[in-house]
FINUPA-595959 format. One record per atom (N, C-alpha, C): residue number from 1; x, y, z; atom name. Coordinates in Angstrom, 2 decimals, padded with zeros to 5 digits, m for minus. Atoms other than C-alpha are relative to their C-alpha. Example, Ala and Ser with C-alpha at 12.3 -4.5 7.8 and 13.67 -1.06 7.14 Angstrom:
# residues 2
ATOM   num        px        py        pz   atomo
ATOM     1    000.89   m001.19    000.00       N
ATOM     1    012.30   m004.50    007.80      CA
ATOM     1    000.90    001.20    000.00       C
ATOM     2   m000.82   m001.19   m000.06       N
ATOM     2    013.67   m001.06    007.14      CA
ATOM     2   m000.77    001.09    000.73       C
***
This chain:
# residues 101
ATOM   num        px        py        pz   atomo
ATOM     1   m000.45    001.33    000.33       N
ATOM     1    180.21    134.62    030.57      CA
ATOM     1   m001.14   m001.02   m000.01       C
ATOM     2    001.09    000.95   m000.06       N
ATOM     2    176.92    132.95    031.34      CA
ATOM     2   m000.61   m000.22   m001.39       C
ATOM     3    000.53    000.11    001.35       N
ATOM     3    175.65    133.70    027.82      CA
ATOM     3    000.91   m000.89   m000.85       C
ATOM     4   m000.95    000.81    000.75       N
ATOM     4    178.80    132.23    026.30      CA
ATOM     4   m000.07   m001.46    000.42       C
ATOM     5    000.12    001.37   m000.49       N
ATOM     5    178.55    129.16    028.51      CA
ATOM     5   m001.27   m000.67   m000.51       C
ATOM     6    001.27    000.54    000.51       N
ATOM     6    174.92    128.69    027.47      CA
ATOM     6    000.10   m000.33   m001.49       C
ATOM     7   m000.16    000.25    001.43       N
ATOM     7    175.80    129.00    023.78      CA
ATOM     7    000.89   m001.21   m000.26       C
ATOM     8   m000.91    001.14    000.18       N
ATOM     8    178.69    126.56    024.06      CA
ATOM     8   m000.65   m001.31    000.39       C
ATOM     9    000.69    001.22   m000.43       N
ATOM     9    176.47    124.07    025.87      CA
ATOM     9   m000.96   m000.51   m001.06       C
ATOM    10    000.95    000.39    001.04       N
ATOM    10    174.11    124.05    022.87      CA
ATOM    10    000.67   m000.56   m001.25       C
ATOM    11   m000.71    000.49    001.18       N
ATOM    11    176.80    123.10    020.34      CA
ATOM    11    000.13   m001.52    000.07       C
ATOM    12   m000.11    001.46    000.04       N
ATOM    12    176.64    119.47    019.31      CA
ATOM    12    001.44   m000.39   m000.29       C
ATOM    13   m001.36    000.46    000.33       N
ATOM    13    179.82    117.40    019.02      CA
ATOM    13    000.30    000.08   m001.50       C
ATOM    14   m000.19   m000.08    001.45       N
ATOM    14    179.30    117.33    015.25      CA
ATOM    14    000.29    001.44   m000.43       C
ATOM    15   m000.24   m001.41    000.31       N
ATOM    15    179.10    121.13    015.07      CA
ATOM    15    001.39    000.42    000.46       C
ATOM    16   m001.32   m000.32   m000.52       N
ATOM    16    182.22    121.42    017.22      CA
ATOM    16    001.09   m000.59   m000.89       C
ATOM    17   m000.99    000.65    000.88       N
ATOM    17    184.09    118.96    014.99      CA
ATOM    17    000.14    000.77   m001.31       C
ATOM    18   m000.05   m000.79    001.23       N
ATOM    18    183.15    120.98    011.88      CA
ATOM    18    000.73    001.32    000.23       C
ATOM    19   m000.66   m001.27   m000.33       N
ATOM    19    184.25    124.22    013.54      CA
ATOM    19    001.50   m000.21    000.19       C
ATOM    20   m001.42    000.31   m000.21       N
ATOM    20    187.53    122.64    014.64      CA
ATOM    20    000.71   m000.23   m001.33       C
ATOM    21   m000.61    000.29    001.30       N
ATOM    21    188.20    121.42    011.10      CA
ATOM    21    000.18    001.27   m000.82       C
ATOM    22   m000.11   m001.27    000.73       N
ATOM    22    187.51    124.85    009.57      CA
ATOM    22    001.16    000.84    000.55       C
ATOM    23   m001.09   m000.75   m000.61       N
ATOM    23    189.89    126.46    012.04      CA
ATOM    23    001.34   m000.62   m000.37       C
ATOM    24   m001.25    000.69    000.36       N
ATOM    24    192.54    123.84    011.31      CA
ATOM    24    000.38    000.31   m001.44       C
ATOM    25   m000.28   m000.32    001.40       N
ATOM    25    192.24    124.48    007.56      CA
ATOM    25    000.55    001.43   m000.10       C
ATOM    26   m000.47   m001.38    000.02       N
ATOM    26    192.65    128.22    008.16      CA
ATOM    26    001.45    000.08    000.50       C
ATOM    27   m001.37    000.01   m000.54       N
ATOM    27    195.79    127.54    010.24      CA
ATOM    27    000.99   m000.59   m000.99       C
ATOM    28   m000.88    000.62    001.01       N
ATOM    28    197.26    125.27    007.54      CA
ATOM    28    000.30    001.00   m001.11       C
ATOM    29   m000.18   m001.00    001.06       N
ATOM    29    196.71    127.98    004.91      CA
ATOM    29    000.90    001.13    000.49       C
ATOM    30   m000.79   m001.10   m000.55       N
ATOM    30    198.13    130.71    007.14      CA
ATOM    30    001.46   m000.40    000.16       C
ATOM    31   m001.37    000.48   m000.17       N
ATOM    31    201.21    128.64    008.00      CA
ATOM    31    000.72   m000.11   m001.35       C
ATOM    32   m000.60    000.16    001.33       N
ATOM    32    201.83    127.85    004.32      CA
ATOM    32    000.27    001.35   m000.66       C
ATOM    33   m000.23   m001.35    000.53       N
ATOM    33    201.42    131.50    003.31      CA
ATOM    33    001.26    000.61    000.62       C
ATOM    34   m001.17   m000.54   m000.69       N
ATOM    34    203.97    132.52    005.94      CA
ATOM    34    001.28   m000.69   m000.47       C
ATOM    35   m001.18    000.75    000.43       N
ATOM    35    206.37    129.76    004.87      CA
ATOM    35    000.46    000.44   m001.39       C
ATOM    36   m000.33   m000.46    001.35       N
ATOM    36    206.22    131.07    001.29      CA
ATOM    36    000.24    001.51   m000.05       C
ATOM    37   m000.20   m001.44   m000.05       N
ATOM    37    206.50    134.69    002.42      CA
ATOM    37   m001.07    000.79   m000.73       C
ATOM    38    001.10   m000.64    000.70       N
ATOM    38    203.11    135.59    000.96      CA
ATOM    38   m000.92    000.75    000.96       C
ATOM    39    001.03   m000.74   m000.71       N
ATOM    39    200.88    138.32    002.32      CA
ATOM    39   m001.35   m000.29   m000.63       C
ATOM    40    001.35    000.24    000.54       N
ATOM    40    197.12    138.31    001.73      CA
ATOM    40   m000.14    000.48   m001.43       C
ATOM    41    000.12   m000.55    001.36       N
ATOM    41    197.38    140.51   m001.36      CA
ATOM    41    000.73   m000.87   m001.01       C
ATOM    42   m000.78    000.84    000.92       N
ATOM    42    200.11    138.41   m002.96      CA
ATOM    42   m000.68   m001.35   m000.22       C
ATOM    43    000.67    001.29    000.10       N
ATOM    43    198.29    135.17   m002.19      CA
ATOM    43   m001.29    000.14   m000.79       C
ATOM    44    001.26   m000.24    000.72       N
ATOM    44    194.99    136.61   m003.44      CA
ATOM    44    000.26    000.09   m001.50       C
ATOM    45   m000.34   m000.12    001.43       N
ATOM    45    196.65    137.54   m006.75      CA
ATOM    45    000.28   m001.37   m000.61       C
ATOM    46   m000.39    001.31    000.52       N
ATOM    46    198.03    134.01   m007.14      CA
ATOM    46   m001.20   m000.95   m000.18       C
ATOM    47    001.19    000.86    000.12       N
ATOM    47    194.64    132.34   m006.57      CA
ATOM    47   m001.15    000.69   m000.72       C
ATOM    48    001.03   m000.71    000.75       N
ATOM    48    192.68    134.97   m008.50      CA
ATOM    48   m001.18    000.45    000.84       C
ATOM    49    001.06   m000.45   m000.91       N
ATOM    49    190.71    136.25   m005.51      CA
ATOM    49    000.35    001.36    000.55       C
ATOM    50   m000.23   m001.29   m000.66       N
ATOM    50    190.35    139.50   m003.57      CA
ATOM    50    000.60   m000.25    001.39       C
ATOM    51   m000.56    000.16   m001.36       N
ATOM    51    192.33    140.02   m000.35      CA
ATOM    51   m001.08   m000.16    001.07       C
ATOM    52    001.08    000.13   m000.99       N
ATOM    52    189.02    140.35    001.52      CA
ATOM    52   m000.48   m001.44    000.11       C
ATOM    53    000.40    001.41   m000.04       N
ATOM    53    188.18    136.76    000.55      CA
ATOM    53    001.03   m000.82    000.76       C
ATOM    54   m001.05    000.70   m000.74       N
ATOM    54    191.54    135.58    001.89      CA
ATOM    54   m000.20    000.22    001.50       C
ATOM    55    000.28   m000.31   m001.40       N
ATOM    55    190.68    137.32    005.16      CA
ATOM    55   m001.11   m000.90    000.52       C
ATOM    56    001.09    000.90   m000.39       N
ATOM    56    187.43    135.30    005.28      CA
ATOM    56    000.52   m001.42    000.18       C
ATOM    57   m000.56    001.35   m000.08       N
ATOM    57    189.35    132.09    004.59      CA
ATOM    57    000.77   m000.19    001.30       C
ATOM    58   m000.85    000.10   m001.17       N
ATOM    58    191.75    132.81    007.44      CA
ATOM    58   m000.74    000.21    001.31       C
ATOM    59    000.80   m000.21   m001.21       N
ATOM    59    188.92    133.58    009.87      CA
ATOM    59   m000.35   m001.31    000.70       C
ATOM    60    000.35    001.29   m000.59       N
ATOM    60    188.29    129.87    010.42      CA
ATOM    60   m001.47   m000.30   m000.04       C
ATOM    61    001.45    000.23    000.09       N
ATOM    61    184.61    130.13    009.54      CA
ATOM    61   m000.47   m000.29   m001.42       C
ATOM    62    000.37    000.13    001.41       N
ATOM    62    184.68    129.80    005.75      CA
ATOM    62   m000.31   m001.45   m000.35       C
ATOM    63    000.38    001.33    000.49       N
ATOM    63    182.97    126.82    004.07      CA
ATOM    63    000.58   m000.15   m001.41       C
ATOM    64   m000.72    000.11    001.27       N
ATOM    64    185.41    125.91    001.27      CA
ATOM    64   m000.65   m000.99   m000.95       C
ATOM    65    000.37    000.97    001.02       N
ATOM    65    184.52    124.24   m002.00      CA
ATOM    65    001.25   m000.84   m000.31       C
ATOM    66   m001.12    000.86    000.41       N
ATOM    66    186.68    121.40   m003.30      CA
ATOM    66    000.86    000.74   m001.02       C
ATOM    67   m000.74   m000.75    001.02       N
ATOM    67    187.67    123.63   m006.25      CA
ATOM    67    000.93    001.03    000.65       C
ATOM    68   m000.81   m001.01   m000.68       N
ATOM    68    188.90    126.38   m003.93      CA
ATOM    68    001.15   m000.65    000.74       C
ATOM    69   m001.06    000.70   m000.72       N
ATOM    69    190.84    123.93   m001.77      CA
ATOM    69    001.07   m000.51   m000.97       C
ATOM    70   m000.97    000.47    001.01       N
ATOM    70    192.46    122.46   m004.91      CA
ATOM    70    000.87    001.16   m000.48       C
ATOM    71   m000.77   m001.18    000.42       N
ATOM    71    193.50    125.97   m006.02      CA
ATOM    71    001.01    000.40    001.08       C
ATOM    72   m000.88   m000.37   m001.12       N
ATOM    72    194.95    126.72   m002.59      CA
ATOM    72    001.17   m000.99    000.09       C
ATOM    73   m001.05    001.02   m000.05       N
ATOM    73    196.86    123.43   m002.55      CA
ATOM    73    001.02    000.20   m001.12       C
ATOM    74   m000.89   m000.18    001.16       N
ATOM    74    198.29    124.11   m006.02      CA
ATOM    74    000.91    001.21    000.21       C
ATOM    75   m000.78   m001.24   m000.15       N
ATOM    75    199.41    127.67   m005.25      CA
ATOM    75    001.00   m000.11    001.15       C
ATOM    76   m000.87    000.08   m001.17       N
ATOM    76    200.85    126.91   m001.82      CA
ATOM    76    000.87   m001.27    000.01       C
ATOM    77   m000.74    001.27    000.10       N
ATOM    77    202.20    123.49   m002.86      CA
ATOM    77   m000.08   m000.79    001.31       C
ATOM    78    000.26    000.75   m001.23       N
ATOM    78    200.62    121.79    000.15      CA
ATOM    78   m001.16   m000.97   m000.23       C
ATOM    79    001.17    000.87   m000.02       N
ATOM    79    198.07    119.08    000.89      CA
ATOM    79   m000.86    000.42    001.18       C
ATOM    80    000.94   m000.33   m001.07       N
ATOM    80    195.03    120.15    002.87      CA
ATOM    80   m000.88   m001.21    000.28       C
ATOM    81    000.86    001.18   m000.14       N
ATOM    81    192.77    117.18    002.23      CA
ATOM    81    000.79   m001.26   m000.29       C
ATOM    82   m000.59    001.31    000.23       N
ATOM    82    193.97    113.63    002.54      CA
ATOM    82   m001.11   m000.88   m000.56       C
ATOM    83    001.08    000.71    000.66       N
ATOM    83    191.86    111.76    000.04      CA
ATOM    83    000.25   m001.49   m000.17       C
ATOM    84   m000.23    001.43    000.09       N
ATOM    84    193.27    108.30    000.53      CA
ATOM    84   m001.17   m000.74    000.61       C
ATOM    85    001.11    000.81   m000.49       N
ATOM    85    190.73    105.57    001.14      CA
ATOM    85    000.48   m000.80    001.20       C
ATOM    86   m000.41    000.70   m001.22       N
ATOM    86    191.31    104.57    004.73      CA
ATOM    86   m001.11    000.07    001.02       C
ATOM    87    001.02    000.03   m001.05       N
ATOM    87    189.17    103.62    007.64      CA
ATOM    87    000.47    000.83    001.19       C
ATOM    88   m000.31   m000.76   m001.21       N
ATOM    88    188.99    105.83    010.69      CA
ATOM    88    000.32   m000.99    001.11       C
ATOM    89   m000.44    000.96   m001.01       N
ATOM    89    190.91    104.05    013.43      CA
ATOM    89   m000.66    000.23    001.34       C
ATOM    90    000.58   m000.30   m001.30       N
ATOM    90    189.38    105.81    016.39      CA
ATOM    90   m001.22    000.88   m000.21       C
ATOM    91    001.22   m000.76    000.22       N
ATOM    91    185.78    107.01    016.40      CA
ATOM    91   m000.29    000.97    001.14       C
ATOM    92    000.18   m000.94   m001.11       N
ATOM    92    186.21    109.03    019.61      CA
ATOM    92    000.04    001.43   m000.53       C
ATOM    93    000.09   m001.35    000.52       N
ATOM    93    185.14    112.61    018.82      CA
ATOM    93    001.04    000.95    000.57       C
ATOM    94   m000.97   m000.90   m000.61       N
ATOM    94    187.81    114.08    021.08      CA
ATOM    94    001.41   m000.19   m000.55       C
ATOM    95   m001.33    000.19    000.54       N
ATOM    95    190.74    112.88    018.96      CA
ATOM    95    000.46    001.26   m000.71       C
ATOM    96   m000.53   m001.19    000.63       N
ATOM    96    193.03    115.51    017.54      CA
ATOM    96   m000.11   m000.09   m001.51       C
ATOM    97    000.11   m000.09    001.44       N
ATOM    97    192.83    116.65    013.93      CA
ATOM    97    001.40   m000.06   m000.58       C
ATOM    98   m001.34    000.11    000.58       N
ATOM    98    195.81    115.63    011.76      CA
ATOM    98    000.38    001.27   m000.78       C
ATOM    99   m000.46   m001.20    000.69       N
ATOM    99    197.92    118.17    009.87      CA
ATOM    99   m000.66    000.17   m001.35       C
ATOM   100    000.85   m000.13    001.19       N
ATOM   100    195.97    117.40    006.71      CA
ATOM   100   m001.39   m000.39    000.43       C
ATOM   101    001.38    000.21   m000.41       N
ATOM   101    192.24    117.49    007.00      CA
ATOM   101   m000.68   m000.96   m000.93       C
***
């Protein structure tokens, strides 16, 4: 555990926020797939990708492009990104991430 503790101590708040957001996106996609009754293969077919890529997406480490997120939103009929022009109300880094990223 000492190695893990040392590694976690080296992560900046910005890196942690990015990691948290990637994991949240993966959870949103996974929840939407389940709600639509789609497995990885079915979802992959609908977005024109391989099931192995869907596995990467759901790992919580994938760096999505805007194009890919738009395709996912269209197929799953969800909103992942909230693109409204609004100011951040609380700049505290420990705030929770909303259901749309």
